[in-house]
C-alpha positions as CSV (number, residue, x, y, z in Angstrom):
1,M,14.1,4.2,19.0
2,T,12.4,0.9,18.3
3,P,8.9,0.1,18.6
4,H,7.7,-0.1,22.3
5,D,11.1,1.0,23.4
6,P,10.7,1.6,27.2
7,I,13.7,3.7,27.5
8,G,12.6,5.9,24.6
9,E,9.1,6.3,26.0
10,Y,10.7,7.2,29.3
11,L,13.0,9.8,27.8
12,D,10.0,11.2,25.9
13,Q,8.1,11.6,29.1
14,I,11.2,13.5,30.7
15,R,11.5,15.6,27.6
16,A,7.8,16.6,27.9
17,G,8.1,17.6,31.6
18,L,11.6,19.3,31.3
19,R,11.5,23.3,31.9
20,A,14.8,23.9,30.4
21,G,16.0,25.5,27.1
22,A,16.2,23.4,24.1
23,R,19.9,22.9,24.2
24,E,20.1,22.1,27.9
25,A,17.1,19.7,27.6
26,E,19.0,17.8,24.8
27,L,22.2,17.6,26.9
28,I,20.1,16.2,29.8
29,L,18.5,13.7,27.6
30,A,21.5,12.7,25.9
31,E,23.4,12.1,29.3
32,A,20.4,10.2,30.5
33,E,20.1,8.0,27.5
34,D,23.8,7.2,27.5
35,H,23.6,6.2,31.1
36,L,20.4,4.1,30.7
37,R,21.9,2.3,27.4
38,E,25.1,1.4,29.4
39,T,23.1,0.0,32.2
40,V,21.0,-2.1,29.8
41,T,24.2,-3.4,28.4
42,A,25.3,-4.4,31.8
43,G,22.2,-6.0,32.5
44,L,22.4,-8.1,29.4
45,A,26.0,-9.1,30.2
46,A,24.4,-10.3,33.6
47,G,21.8,-12.5,31.9
48,L,18.9,-10.3,32.0
49,T,16.4,-10.2,28.9
50,E,16.4,-6.9,27.0
51,R,13.1,-6.0,28.5
52,E,14.4,-7.0,32.1
53,A,17.5,-4.9,31.5
54,Q,15.6,-1.9,30.2
55,E,13.2,-2.0,33.2
56,A,15.9,-2.3,35.8
57,A,17.7,0.6,34.1
58,I,14.7,2.8,34.3
59,S,13.9,1.9,37.8
60,S,17.5,2.4,39.0
61,F,17.4,6.0,37.3
62,G,14.4,7.0,39.1
63,S,10.8,8.1,38.3
64,V,10.2,10.7,35.6
65,G,9.0,13.2,38.2
66,A,12.2,12.8,40.3
67,V,14.4,13.3,37.2
68,I,12.4,16.3,36.1
69,R,12.6,18.0,39.7
70,A,16.3,17.3,39.6
71,H,16.7,19.4,36.6
């Protein structure tokens, strides 16, 4: 995670709210991070800045609360 990494901060918030076992939580977070990073890559290819691509990826993934409730 780089300083002020919105995706890293988003994942930290999810981690803090998950009520799953450690192994399951890490699998959920790894899958979420993979999806988010792939979405950022697509955003960059479409001409977005890094920050715009990260914000768009997070927005499309859903709120922290929604992700936690889904798991």
